[in-house]
C-alpha positions as CSV (number, residue, x, y, z in Angstrom):
1,Q,0.0,19.0,2.7
2,D,-0.4,18.8,-1.1
3,Q,1.7,21.9,-1.5
4,A,4.5,20.4,0.6
5,V,4.4,17.3,-1.5
6,T,4.6,19.3,-4.7
7,E,7.5,21.3,-3.4
8,V,9.4,18.1,-2.6
9,L,8.7,16.7,-6.0
10,D,9.8,19.9,-7.7
11,T,13.1,19.8,-5.7
12,E,13.7,16.1,-6.7
13,H,12.5,16.5,-10.3
14,P,12.9,20.1,-11.4
15,G,10.5,21.2,-14.1
16,K,8.3,18.1,-13.9
17,S,4.7,18.1,-12.7
18,P,3.6,15.4,-10.2
19,A,1.5,13.9,-13.1
20,Q,4.6,13.6,-15.3
21,I,6.5,12.0,-12.5
22,G,3.7,9.6,-11.9
23,N,3.4,8.6,-15.5
24,E,7.2,8.0,-15.7
25,R,7.0,5.8,-12.7
26,K,4.0,3.9,-14.0
27,T,5.8,3.3,-17.4
28,S,8.9,2.1,-15.6
29,F,6.9,-0.2,-13.3
30,I,5.0,-1.8,-16.3
31,A,8.3,-2.3,-18.1
32,T,9.8,-4.0,-15.1
33,L,6.7,-6.3,-14.9
34,A,7.2,-7.2,-18.5
35,A,10.9,-7.9,-18.1
36,L,10.1,-10.2,-15.2
37,G,7.4,-12.0,-17.2
38,L,4.7,-10.8,-14.7
39,A,2.8,-8.3,-16.9
40,D,0.0,-10.8,-17.9
41,N,-0.7,-11.7,-14.3
42,T,-0.7,-8.2,-12.8
43,L,-3.5,-5.7,-12.6
44,V,-2.1,-2.2,-12.4
45,I,-4.5,0.2,-10.7
46,Q,-3.8,3.9,-10.6
47,A,-5.9,5.3,-7.8
48,L,-5.9,6.4,-4.2
49,S,-4.9,3.3,-2.2
50,W,-8.2,3.1,-0.3
51,D,-10.2,3.5,-3.6
52,A,-8.3,0.8,-5.5
53,P,-10.1,-2.1,-3.9
54,K,-13.3,-1.0,-5.6
55,Q,-11.7,-2.0,-8.9
56,I,-10.9,-5.5,-7.8
57,D,-13.5,-8.2,-8.1
58,T,-11.6,-11.3,-7.0
59,P,-10.1,-12.2,-3.6
60,L,-6.4,-11.6,-3.0
61,A,-3.9,-14.0,-1.7
62,F,-1.5,-11.2,-0.8
63,C,-1.6,-7.5,-0.3
64,F,1.4,-5.2,0.5
65,I,0.4,-1.7,1.7
66,D,2.9,1.1,1.4
67,A,0.7,4.1,0.8
68,C,-0.1,7.4,2.5
69,H,1.3,7.5,6.0
70,D,-1.1,9.9,7.8
71,K,-3.6,8.6,10.3
72,H,-6.7,9.1,8.2
73,A,-5.3,7.5,5.1
74,I,-4.1,4.5,7.1
75,Q,-7.5,4.1,8.7
76,K,-9.1,4.1,5.2
77,D,-6.5,1.5,4.0
78,T,-7.1,-0.8,7.0
79,A,-10.9,-0.6,6.3
80,A,-10.6,-1.1,2.5
81,W,-8.0,-3.8,1.9
82,P,-8.6,-6.6,4.5
83,P,-12.1,-7.6,3.2
84,L,-10.4,-8.4,-0.1
85,I,-8.0,-10.9,1.4
86,M,-9.0,-14.5,1.0
87,P,-9.1,-16.8,4.0
88,G,-5.5,-17.9,4.6
89,G,-4.2,-14.9,2.6
90,I,-1.7,-12.4,3.9
91,I,-1.7,-8.6,4.3
92,A,1.5,-6.7,5.0
93,Y,2.0,-3.1,6.1
94,H,5.2,-1.2,5.4
95,D,6.8,1.4,7.7
96,Y,5.3,-0.2,10.8
97,G,7.0,1.0,13.9
98,T,9.3,3.6,12.3
99,W,9.9,6.8,14.0
100,K,8.9,8.8,10.9
101,C,5.5,7.1,10.6
102,P,4.2,6.5,14.1
103,A,0.5,6.6,13.0
104,I,1.0,3.3,11.0
105,K,1.8,1.3,14.1
106,T,-1.1,2.8,16.0
107,C,-3.6,2.3,13.3
108,V,-2.4,-1.3,12.4
109,D,-2.4,-2.3,16.1
110,N,-6.0,-0.9,16.4
111,W,-7.1,-2.8,13.3
112,Q,-5.4,-6.0,14.5
113,A,-7.0,-5.8,18.0
114,A,-10.4,-5.9,16.4
115,A,-9.6,-8.2,13.4
116,Q,-7.5,-10.8,15.3
117,W,-5.6,-12.1,12.3
118,E,-2.7,-14.4,12.8
119,P,0.5,-12.3,13.3
120,L,3.3,-13.6,11.0
121,G,6.0,-11.3,12.3
122,I,8.0,-8.2,11.5
123,V,10.9,-8.0,9.1
124,G,12.6,-4.7,9.0
125,S,9.7,-2.2,9.0
126,T,7.1,-4.6,7.5
127,I,4.6,-6.4,9.6
128,A,2.4,-9.2,8.2
129,F,-0.8,-11.0,9.2
130,R,-2.7,-14.1,7.8
131,R,-6.5,-14.0,7.6
132,P,-8.1,-16.8,9.6
133,L,-9.5,-19.7,7.6
């Protein structure tokens, strides 16, 4: 799978390594945060999505997950992120119910069946839930 990702990146960005592309995206993201006046209130973490919560020591009011789309990664995300959400906080998953990412719907539905958070609805391909108080 890593080889396939590298090949796609090479096609989209000839001559650049995945690390170079990642650094350019991070630089652009940080510049956008600064332009919007959000840099001082944003913690930027560069890590695997399911490892990032280990670097957060305060409860989150909102979490938007748009990370790896394979079953194992989604299961790791649905285990790692919800415990960080404060009571009344919201978690949202992108690409829910899309034909290209069927594992997301299955994994999120399985998580929700056990967690029983308040469903807030679906907008496009994003589904959101509120953690019970």
